[in-house]
C-alpha positions in Angstrom: -7.6 59.7 -57.3 -5.3 62.7 -57.9 -5.1 63.4 -54.2 -4.0 59.9 -53.6 -1.2 60.2 -56.3 -0.2 63.6 -54.9 0.2 62.2 -51.4 2.2 59.2 -52.5 4.5 61.4 -54.6 4.9 63.9 -51.8 5.8 61.1 -49.4 8.4 59.9 -52.1 9.8 63.4 -52.2 9.9 63.5 -48.4 13.4 62.2 -48.5 14.6 65.3 -50.2 11.6 67.7 -49.9 10.2 67.2 -46.5 9.1 70.9 -46.3 7.0 70.4 -49.4 4.9 67.6 -47.8 4.8 69.4 -44.5 3.5 72.6 -46.2 1.0 70.6 -48.2 -0.5 69.0 -45.0 -0.4 72.2 -43.1 -2.2 74.0 -45.8 -4.7 71.1 -46.3 -5.6 70.8 -42.7 -5.5 74.6 -42.1 -8.0 75.1 -44.9 -10.5 72.5 -43.6 -10.2 73.4 -40.0 -8.5 76.5 -38.6 -5.3 78.3 -39.7 -3.5 77.5 -36.4 -4.3 73.8 -36.8 -2.5 73.9 -40.1 0.5 75.4 -38.5 0.4 72.8 -35.7 0.0 70.0 -38.3 3.1 71.3 -40.2 5.1 71.4 -37.0 3.9 68.0 -35.9 4.9 66.6 -39.3 8.4 68.1 -39.1 8.9 66.8 -35.5 7.6 63.3 -36.3 9.6 63.2 -39.6 12.8 64.1 -37.9 13.5 60.8 -36.2 15.7 58.3 -38.0 14.5 55.2 -39.8 17.1 54.4 -42.5 18.5 51.4 -40.6 15.2 49.6 -40.4 13.9 50.5 -43.8 17.1 49.4 -45.4 17.0 46.1 -43.5 13.4 45.5 -44.4 13.6 46.6 -48.1 16.9 44.8 -48.7 17.3 42.0 -46.2 19.6 40.1 -48.7 22.2 42.8 -48.1 22.3 42.5 -44.4 25.0 39.8 -44.1 27.2 41.6 -41.5 24.8 42.0 -38.7 27.5 43.0 -36.3 27.9 46.3 -38.4 24.0 46.7 -38.1 24.3 46.4 -34.2 26.9 49.2 -34.1 24.5 51.6 -36.0 23.1 53.7 -33.2 20.0 54.9 -35.0 17.0 55.2 -32.8 19.1 55.5 -29.6 18.1 59.1 -28.9 14.7 60.6 -28.3 12.1 59.1 -28.7 14.2 56.0 -27.9 12.7 53.8 -30.6 15.7 51.3 -30.4 15.0 50.8 -26.7 11.3 50.3 -27.0 11.7 47.8 -29.8 14.7 46.0 -28.1 12.7 45.7 -24.9 10.3 43.4 -26.8 12.6 41.8 -29.4 16.3 41.8 -28.7 18.1 43.2 -31.9 20.8 40.6 -31.5 18.2 37.6 -31.2 16.2 38.4 -34.2 17.4 41.5 -36.2 14.5 41.5 -38.7 11.7 41.2 -36.2 13.4 43.9 -34.3 13.5 46.1 -37.4 9.8 45.5 -38.0 8.9 46.5 -34.5 11.2 49.5 -34.5 9.7 50.6 -37.8 6.2 50.1 -36.3 7.0 52.3 -33.4 8.7 54.9 -35.7 5.5 55.2 -37.8 3.3 55.3 -34.9 5.3 58.1 -33.2 5.3 60.1 -36.4 1.5 59.9 -36.6 1.2 60.8 -32.9 3.0 64.1 -33.4 1.3 64.8 -36.8 -2.3 64.5 -35.6 -1.8 65.7 -32.1 -3.4 69.1 -32.7 -6.5 67.4 -34.4 -7.3 65.4 -31.4 -6.6 68.3 -28.9 -9.0 70.5 -30.7 -11.5 67.8 -31.1 -11.4 67.3 -34.9 -10.8 63.6 -34.3 -11.5 61.5 -31.2 -8.8 59.9 -29.1 -9.8 56.5 -30.4 -9.5 57.7 -34.0 -6.1 59.2 -33.0 -4.8 55.9 -31.6 -6.2 53.9 -34.5 -4.6 56.2 -37.2 -1.4 56.1 -35.3 -1.5 52.2 -35.3 -2.3 52.3 -39.0 0.8 54.5 -39.6 2.8 52.1 -37.4 1.7 48.9 -39.2 1.9 50.6 -42.6 5.6 51.5 -42.4 7.0 47.9 -42.3 4.1 46.7 -44.5 5.2 49.1 -47.1 8.7 47.7 -47.0 7.3 44.2 -47.4 5.1 45.2 -50.4 8.2 46.9 -52.0 10.0 43.5 -51.9 7.1 41.9 -53.6 6.4 44.6 -56.3 8.9 47.4 -57.0 8.5 50.2 -59.5 10.9 51.5 -62.1 9.9 55.0 -63.1 11.9 58.1 -63.4 11.4 61.5 -64.9 12.9 64.9 -64.1 10.5 65.4 -61.1 10.4 62.1 -59.4 12.3 58.8 -59.2 10.6 55.6 -58.1 13.3 53.1 -58.8 14.0 50.2 -56.5 12.5 48.9 -53.2 13.3 51.9 -51.0 11.6 54.4 -53.2 8.7 52.1 -53.8 8.1 51.6 -50.1 7.7 55.4 -49.9 5.0 55.3 -52.6 3.1 52.6 -50.8 3.5 54.3 -47.4 2.3 57.6 -49.0 -0.9 55.7 -50.0 -1.4 54.7 -46.4 -1.0 58.4 -45.5 -3.7 59.2 -48.0 -6.1 56.8 -46.5 -5.7 58.1 -43.1 -5.9 61.8 -44.3 -8.9 61.0 -46.5 -10.7 59.6 -43.4 -10.0 62.7 -41.4 -11.1 65.0 -44.3 -14.3 63.1 -44.7 -14.9 63.3 -41.0 -14.3 67.0 -40.7 -16.5 67.8 -43.8 -19.2 65.2 -43.5 -19.1 64.2 -39.9 -18.5 60.4 -40.6 
């Protein structure tokens, strides 16, 4: 249970302390596999984490604030590599249904993050390609789902170490739990051969 809380809090800190979460995952996977896997996981986390998502999370956590959609269309988040805007916009035009587009863009964003994060684990045969794809899909679905959950139930907790106040910060806790579930599966697989 403590690890679940740690991963949820680290995901919440991700906004300001990305390196802390990356170091944690690098150390965790380095200890249960090989040291170089830990370094590759750390690098994969930082690469996957570096792509934007604010436009989509903001829209899905606070849809009531998105009255001026023309302003949203002018936001060029996701236009650069890995071209998330273009992938999502290919299937659902941003100007036709902005919120469905945001769900799909955030799905792609989460999936791409997991693809970078767990790449070394699949390349060095710690997880199968099928598990790699399934975990990436879970990360993808989990991102917009965490936003949805935050609209249904938000937390209001603050101390000198962590602030979980409002929908945005709450979705980071929910998404951190999804990270925990995926990481727990991988750890169980490596240790116990599930």
